[in-house]
C-alpha positions as CSV (number, residue, x, y, z in Angstrom):
1,X,88.9,53.9,68.3
2,X,86.5,50.3,69.2
3,X,88.6,47.1,68.5
4,X,86.2,44.9,66.8
5,X,86.8,41.3,68.0
6,X,84.4,39.4,65.3
7,X,82.5,40.2,62.4
8,X,79.3,37.7,62.0
9,X,76.7,36.9,59.5
10,X,78.3,38.4,56.3
11,X,79.3,37.6,53.3
12,X,83.2,37.6,52.3
13,X,84.5,38.2,49.4
14,X,87.6,37.7,47.9
15,X,89.3,37.5,44.4
16,X,88.3,33.8,44.2
17,X,84.5,34.4,45.6
18,X,81.9,34.3,47.9
19,X,82.1,33.0,51.1
20,X,79.8,32.5,53.8
21,X,81.9,32.9,57.0
22,X,82.9,34.8,60.4
23,X,85.8,37.1,61.0
24,X,87.5,36.1,63.9
25,X,90.1,39.2,65.0
26,X,93.1,38.5,67.4
27,X,94.2,41.6,70.2
28,X,96.9,43.2,67.1
29,X,94.1,43.7,64.6
30,X,94.8,41.0,62.4
31,X,92.7,38.1,61.0
32,X,92.7,35.2,63.4
33,X,89.9,33.0,61.1
34,X,87.9,32.9,58.7
35,X,85.0,30.6,60.4
36,X,82.6,28.9,57.5
37,X,78.9,28.9,58.5
38,X,76.6,26.3,57.3
39,X,73.7,27.3,54.5
40,X,71.1,27.5,57.2
41,X,73.0,30.4,59.0
42,X,72.8,32.9,56.1
43,X,69.6,34.2,56.4
44,X,68.6,38.2,56.6
45,X,67.5,40.3,59.1
46,X,64.8,42.9,59.2
47,X,67.0,45.7,60.5
48,X,69.4,47.1,57.9
49,X,72.8,47.7,58.0
50,X,75.7,46.5,60.7
51,X,75.2,46.3,64.2
52,X,77.2,46.8,67.1
53,X,77.2,44.4,69.6
54,X,78.9,44.0,73.1
55,X,82.7,42.6,73.3
56,X,83.7,44.5,70.2
57,X,81.6,41.8,67.9
58,X,79.4,43.2,64.5
59,X,76.6,41.7,63.2
60,X,77.2,42.2,59.5
61,X,74.0,40.0,58.6
62,X,72.9,40.8,54.7
63,X,76.7,42.6,54.3
64,X,79.4,42.1,52.4
65,X,83.2,42.1,53.8
66,X,85.5,43.1,51.4
67,X,89.7,43.6,51.8
68,X,89.7,47.4,52.7
69,X,90.7,49.3,48.9
70,X,94.8,50.1,48.7
71,X,94.2,52.8,46.2
72,X,98.0,53.3,45.4
73,X,97.7,56.4,43.9
74,X,96.6,59.8,45.8
75,X,97.4,63.4,45.6
76,X,96.7,64.5,49.5
77,X,98.8,67.8,49.0
78,X,100.4,67.3,52.3
79,X,102.6,69.3,52.6
80,X,101.8,72.9,50.6
81,X,99.0,72.2,49.1
82,X,96.7,72.1,52.1
83,X,94.1,74.1,50.9
84,X,93.2,71.8,48.6
85,X,93.3,68.8,50.5
86,X,95.2,67.6,53.3
87,X,95.9,64.1,55.0
88,X,93.4,64.3,57.6
89,X,90.3,65.0,55.0
90,X,92.3,63.0,52.7
91,X,92.3,60.0,54.7
92,X,88.8,60.3,55.9
93,X,87.2,60.3,52.5
94,X,88.9,57.6,52.2
95,X,87.7,56.0,55.1
96,X,84.2,56.3,54.5
97,X,84.5,55.0,50.7
98,X,85.7,51.6,51.8
99,X,89.6,52.4,51.3
100,X,92.0,51.2,54.2
101,X,95.4,52.1,52.5
102,X,96.6,54.7,50.4
103,X,100.0,56.0,48.6
104,X,100.5,59.4,48.3
105,X,102.1,61.3,45.4
106,X,105.2,63.3,45.7
107,X,104.4,66.3,43.9
108,X,103.9,68.1,47.0
109,X,105.5,71.8,48.2
110,X,108.5,71.2,48.5
111,X,108.6,68.3,45.7
112,X,109.8,64.9,47.5
113,X,112.7,64.5,45.5
114,X,115.5,64.3,48.1
115,X,115.8,62.1,51.5
116,X,115.5,65.5,53.1
117,X,112.3,66.2,52.2
118,X,110.9,62.4,52.2
119,X,112.0,62.6,55.9
120,X,109.9,66.0,56.6
121,X,107.3,64.7,55.0
122,X,106.7,61.4,57.2
123,X,107.3,63.8,60.4
124,X,104.7,66.0,59.2
125,X,102.0,63.3,58.3
126,X,102.6,61.2,61.2
127,X,99.6,61.0,63.4
128,X,97.2,62.7,60.8
129,X,96.0,59.9,58.9
130,X,93.0,58.3,59.6
131,X,94.2,54.9,57.3
132,X,97.4,53.6,56.7
133,X,99.7,54.7,54.2
134,X,102.7,55.3,52.2
135,X,104.9,57.7,50.5
136,X,106.4,57.9,47.0
137,X,109.5,59.7,46.5
138,X,110.1,61.5,42.8
139,X,112.9,61.3,40.3
140,X,113.5,64.5,39.9
141,X,116.2,66.4,37.0
142,X,117.7,69.0,39.6
143,X,119.0,65.7,41.3
144,X,120.4,63.9,38.0
145,X,123.9,64.0,38.9
146,X,123.6,62.6,42.1
147,X,120.1,60.6,41.2
148,X,121.4,57.1,42.8
149,X,122.3,58.4,45.8
150,X,119.0,59.9,46.6
151,X,116.8,57.5,45.6
152,X,118.9,55.1,47.5
153,X,118.4,57.0,50.5
154,X,114.7,57.6,49.3
155,X,114.5,53.8,49.4
156,X,116.2,53.4,52.8
157,X,113.8,55.7,54.3
158,X,111.1,53.5,53.2
159,X,109.5,55.2,50.3
160,X,106.9,52.9,48.3
161,X,107.9,53.7,45.1
162,X,109.8,56.3,43.2
163,X,107.2,58.2,40.8
164,X,108.9,59.6,37.4
165,X,106.7,62.7,35.8
166,X,107.3,62.5,32.0
167,X,104.9,64.9,31.5
168,X,104.2,68.0,32.5
169,X,101.4,68.0,35.2
170,X,100.7,69.4,38.9
171,X,103.9,70.8,40.4
172,X,105.6,70.4,36.7
173,X,108.3,68.0,38.1
174,X,110.8,67.2,35.4
175,X,111.9,63.9,35.0
176,X,115.6,63.2,34.6
177,X,117.1,62.1,31.1
178,X,116.3,58.6,29.4
179,X,119.9,57.8,29.7
180,X,119.3,58.8,33.7
181,X,116.4,56.6,33.7
182,X,117.9,53.8,32.2
183,X,120.8,53.9,34.9
184,X,118.7,54.5,37.8
185,X,116.2,51.7,36.8
186,X,119.4,49.3,35.8
187,X,120.9,50.1,39.0
188,X,117.7,48.8,41.1
189,X,116.7,46.1,38.7
190,X,116.6,43.4,41.5
191,X,116.1,45.8,44.2
192,X,112.5,45.6,44.5
193,X,111.8,49.1,44.4
194,X,108.9,50.1,42.0
195,X,109.2,52.9,39.7
196,X,105.9,54.6,38.6
197,X,105.3,56.3,35.7
198,X,103.3,59.3,34.4
199,X,103.3,58.4,30.8
200,X,103.3,61.6,28.5
201,X,105.9,62.7,26.9
202,X,107.3,66.2,27.6
203,X,108.8,67.1,24.5
204,X,105.4,66.0,22.2
205,X,103.3,68.2,24.4
206,X,105.9,71.4,24.8
207,X,105.6,71.4,20.7
208,X,102.1,71.1,20.2
209,X,101.1,74.0,22.8
210,X,102.0,76.1,19.5
211,X,98.8,75.0,18.0
212,X,96.8,76.5,20.8
213,X,96.0,80.0,18.5
214,X,94.3,78.2,16.0
215,X,92.3,76.0,18.5
216,X,88.9,76.4,20.0
217,X,89.0,76.9,23.9
218,X,85.3,75.3,24.3
219,X,86.0,72.5,22.5
220,X,87.2,69.3,24.6
221,X,88.4,67.9,21.4
222,X,91.2,71.0,21.8
223,X,92.6,69.6,24.8
224,X,93.1,66.3,23.5
225,X,95.1,67.9,20.7
226,X,97.4,69.5,23.2
227,X,97.7,66.4,25.0
228,X,98.6,64.2,21.6
229,X,98.1,60.1,21.8
230,X,101.2,59.7,20.4
231,X,103.1,61.5,23.4
232,X,101.4,58.9,25.8
233,X,101.7,56.4,23.9
234,X,106.0,56.9,22.9
235,X,106.3,57.4,26.9
236,X,104.6,54.2,27.7
237,X,106.7,52.4,24.9
238,X,109.9,53.7,26.2
239,X,109.1,52.6,29.6
240,X,108.5,49.5,28.5
241,X,111.2,49.1,26.8
242,X,113.3,50.2,30.6
243,X,111.8,47.3,32.1
244,X,112.5,44.7,29.6
245,X,116.1,45.8,29.1
246,X,116.8,46.5,33.0
247,X,114.6,44.0,35.0
248,X,113.4,47.3,37.3
249,X,109.5,46.6,38.5
250,X,107.8,49.3,36.6
251,X,104.0,50.2,37.0
252,X,102.2,52.5,34.8
253,X,99.9,54.8,36.1
254,X,96.6,56.1,35.0
255,X,96.4,54.4,31.5
256,X,94.1,56.0,29.5
257,X,94.6,54.5,25.6
258,X,93.6,51.4,23.9
259,X,97.0,51.1,22.3
260,X,98.5,51.3,25.6
261,X,96.9,48.0,26.5
262,X,97.9,46.4,23.8
263,X,101.6,47.3,24.4
264,X,101.6,46.6,27.9
265,X,100.0,42.8,27.4
266,X,102.6,42.4,24.7
267,X,105.8,43.8,27.5
268,X,104.0,41.2,30.3
269,X,104.3,38.3,27.4
270,X,107.9,39.1,27.2
271,X,108.9,39.0,30.5
272,X,108.6,42.4,31.9
273,X,108.3,43.5,35.5
274,X,105.2,45.6,34.7
275,X,102.0,46.3,36.4
276,X,99.2,48.9,35.2
277,X,96.5,50.9,36.7
278,X,93.7,52.8,35.1
279,X,91.1,55.1,36.8
280,X,87.3,55.2,37.6
281,X,87.0,58.3,35.4
282,X,88.4,56.3,32.0
283,X,86.0,53.5,32.4
284,X,82.9,55.6,33.0
285,X,83.2,59.0,30.6
286,X,84.5,59.3,27.0
287,X,85.3,62.4,25.1
288,X,81.3,62.7,24.4
289,X,80.9,63.8,28.2
290,X,82.1,66.8,28.0
291,X,78.7,68.8,27.3
292,X,77.4,67.3,30.0
293,X,80.3,67.5,32.9
294,X,82.5,70.5,31.2
295,X,85.6,71.1,33.4
296,X,84.9,69.0,36.1
297,X,86.2,66.0,33.6
298,X,89.6,67.7,32.8
299,X,92.3,64.8,33.7
300,X,96.3,64.3,32.9
301,X,96.4,62.1,30.9
302,X,93.0,63.0,29.6
303,X,89.7,61.2,29.0
304,X,89.7,59.7,25.5
305,X,87.1,57.7,23.0
306,X,84.2,55.4,23.9
307,X,86.6,53.0,22.1
308,X,89.5,53.7,24.6
309,X,87.1,53.1,27.7
310,X,85.8,50.2,26.4
311,X,89.5,48.7,25.6
312,X,90.5,49.6,29.4
313,X,87.3,47.4,30.8
314,X,88.6,44.3,28.4
315,X,92.5,45.2,29.9
316,X,91.0,44.8,32.8
317,X,89.0,42.0,32.6
318,X,91.8,39.8,30.9
319,X,94.8,41.1,33.3
320,X,96.8,43.2,30.7
321,X,95.8,46.0,33.3
322,X,96.2,44.8,36.7
323,X,94.3,47.7,39.1
324,X,92.3,50.5,39.7
325,X,93.4,53.3,41.4
326,X,91.9,56.9,41.6
327,X,94.6,59.6,40.7
328,X,92.8,61.6,43.2
329,X,93.8,65.5,42.8
330,X,92.1,67.5,45.0
331,X,91.8,71.3,43.6
332,X,90.2,73.8,45.7
333,X,89.9,76.5,43.0
334,X,86.3,76.1,41.2
335,X,86.6,75.7,37.5
336,X,84.6,77.9,35.2
337,X,82.7,76.4,32.4
338,X,84.2,79.6,30.6
339,X,88.0,78.7,30.9
340,X,90.2,77.5,27.9
341,X,89.7,74.1,28.1
342,X,93.6,73.7,28.2
343,X,94.0,75.9,31.2
344,X,94.4,74.2,34.5
345,X,93.9,72.8,37.3
346,X,93.5,69.0,35.7
347,X,92.5,66.3,38.2
348,X,89.6,64.6,39.7
349,X,88.9,64.0,43.4
350,X,88.0,60.2,43.6
351,X,89.3,58.4,46.6
352,X,86.0,58.3,48.3
353,X,84.1,57.2,44.9
354,X,85.9,54.7,43.5
355,X,84.8,51.5,45.3
356,X,80.7,52.7,45.4
357,X,81.4,53.7,41.6
358,X,83.1,50.3,40.9
359,X,80.4,48.0,43.0
360,X,77.6,49.5,41.2
361,X,79.1,48.8,37.8
362,X,79.2,45.0,39.5
363,X,75.7,45.0,40.5
364,X,74.8,46.2,37.0
365,X,77.0,43.1,35.3
366,X,79.8,45.0,33.9
367,X,82.2,42.9,36.0
368,X,81.5,40.8,39.5
369,X,82.4,41.5,42.9
370,X,85.4,39.8,42.7
371,X,87.2,41.5,39.8
372,X,86.3,44.4,42.1
373,X,88.1,43.1,44.7
374,X,90.9,42.0,42.5
375,X,91.6,45.3,40.9
376,X,91.0,47.5,44.6
377,X,92.6,45.3,46.7
378,X,94.5,42.6,46.0
379,X,96.3,43.7,43.1
380,X,97.1,47.2,44.2
381,X,98.9,45.3,47.6
382,X,100.8,42.6,45.4
383,X,102.2,45.6,42.6
384,X,103.6,47.2,45.9
385,X,104.7,44.2,47.8
386,X,102.0,44.9,50.5
387,X,100.0,41.4,49.8
388,X,98.8,39.5,51.9
389,X,99.2,41.9,55.0
390,X,97.1,44.3,52.9
391,X,94.5,43.6,49.9
392,X,93.2,40.1,51.7
393,X,91.3,38.8,54.6
394,X,93.4,35.6,54.9
395,X,94.6,34.2,58.5
396,X,97.5,36.8,59.5
397,X,96.3,39.5,57.5
398,X,95.6,43.0,58.7
399,X,91.7,43.0,59.4
400,X,91.4,45.9,56.9
401,X,87.5,45.6,56.1
402,X,85.2,47.4,54.2
403,X,81.6,46.0,55.0
404,X,79.4,46.9,52.6
405,X,75.2,47.1,52.2
406,X,74.7,46.0,48.7
407,X,71.4,47.6,48.7
408,X,72.2,50.6,49.6
409,X,71.4,53.6,47.4
410,X,73.9,56.3,47.4
411,X,74.3,60.1,46.2
412,X,77.5,61.8,45.5
413,X,76.6,65.3,47.5
414,X,77.6,67.1,50.7
415,X,76.0,65.0,53.1
416,X,78.5,61.9,52.5
417,X,81.4,64.2,50.8
418,X,84.5,64.4,53.4
419,X,87.2,66.0,51.3
420,X,87.7,69.7,50.6
421,X,87.7,70.0,47.3
422,X,84.6,68.9,45.1
423,X,86.3,68.7,41.7
424,X,84.5,65.4,40.2
425,X,82.4,64.7,37.3
426,X,80.6,62.3,39.5
427,X,79.0,65.1,41.9
428,X,74.9,64.1,41.8
429,X,75.5,60.8,40.4
430,X,73.6,57.6,42.1
431,X,74.5,54.2,42.6
432,X,74.1,50.9,44.8
433,X,76.4,49.1,46.6
434,X,78.0,51.5,49.6
435,X,80.7,51.3,52.5
436,X,78.6,51.7,55.4
437,X,81.4,50.6,58.3
438,X,85.5,50.4,57.8
439,X,87.9,48.4,59.7
440,X,91.6,49.9,59.5
441,X,93.4,46.5,61.6
442,X,90.9,45.4,63.5
443,X,89.8,49.0,64.6
444,X,86.5,50.6,63.6
445,X,87.2,54.1,61.7
446,X,84.3,55.1,60.0
447,X,80.6,53.8,60.9
448,X,77.4,54.6,59.1
449,X,78.8,57.3,57.2
450,X,80.5,58.7,60.2
451,X,84.5,58.8,61.1
452,X,84.3,56.5,64.5
453,X,87.6,57.3,65.5
454,X,90.7,59.5,66.1
455,X,93.5,59.2,63.2
456,X,95.6,55.9,63.9
457,X,96.7,55.2,60.8
458,X,100.4,53.8,60.4
459,X,103.3,54.6,57.7
460,X,104.1,51.3,55.9
461,X,107.6,52.0,55.2
462,X,108.5,49.9,52.6
463,X,110.6,46.8,53.6
464,X,110.6,45.5,49.8
465,X,113.6,46.8,48.3
466,X,116.8,44.6,48.8
467,X,120.3,45.6,48.0
């Protein structure tokens, strides 16, 4: 893995805007300095793409330098479900997509609901990631009697956060009851530990299942009836109340509803320590797209109306929604156009496509490049206590860099795809704005669409938890 010393000639983007500057990196793979160039030094050259020169210098003239994206919601299925993905393939896809840090979810086999399972996963993943990574633990109903001790021990091992699955999803990890969650969040309210919630109510969904026999299995609206808006909103309201009453740091995953955006904004005004994410599928698709994409767009929570989609964009632009993550959820089994719309598997593989999709939206005017940096780098790192080590290119930060060619056209297809599973509604989609090289801590990991090194990603043990 080649150590890079300078990246010259590019435009450095932060959440505050562009800067014509060269990146100077130190021997530890950190940003040593940003050397601002005069306007006379910003012209393009005839050769397209980055150029690697002697001494570990990259000539990035005409390219954008973004802080590597921080995807705080991936399912790399490792251990136990590796026929769909593993850390090698998932992290390779991340690197090719300009993602330099991932936080991996705990619904694996076995589920990561206790310190023993987390310790085993830490050991199993070591040396098998191209990017830096954190690992979640889970709060599970089976450990309700000793929940505080289990979470304390997982935090001590360095869990990046604790995931709570309030509704049934892949792996069907049942959450503790609201009373136990209240005690848990109150106990850890001042600790800095992040509790991340999948907000759908289990009871509402289970009751709705009785209606299946009266619904059309080919109609996407049937899925929406079986995962009611009410269930997502009820769970969201409960989590926001937990944050307000206990002072705990709460993160709401994959927000899909306009009413949830309003509720989150209000809770923030009331002082809740809450952050929230949405995902590219909720920003770019609506229920009306099902006839085109079919089962490939089945996700949990479900993709809903165009009105919800527009409210999510507005929530991002106004700050009610803090960030974009992928909920990267690969499934090896091919979906059939003839399967009932409510049958699993659910989920979309997206860690490689997030940054290209959003950059294309920025180039079309839906947002700015600075917005993309804020939503995919700076704010995700802040939400989990990683900023400014991750999510920035400030002096002293890890030199995690996505080099982007704003003129490069891309297509989601076999020649570019690195993951094991292809369950994405964006297969075949075209756009502009492509990561063409990726650095992780100053080391070249991907180059012009290919991996450029062996996996040397580091486990980011959470050191922010204070008892």
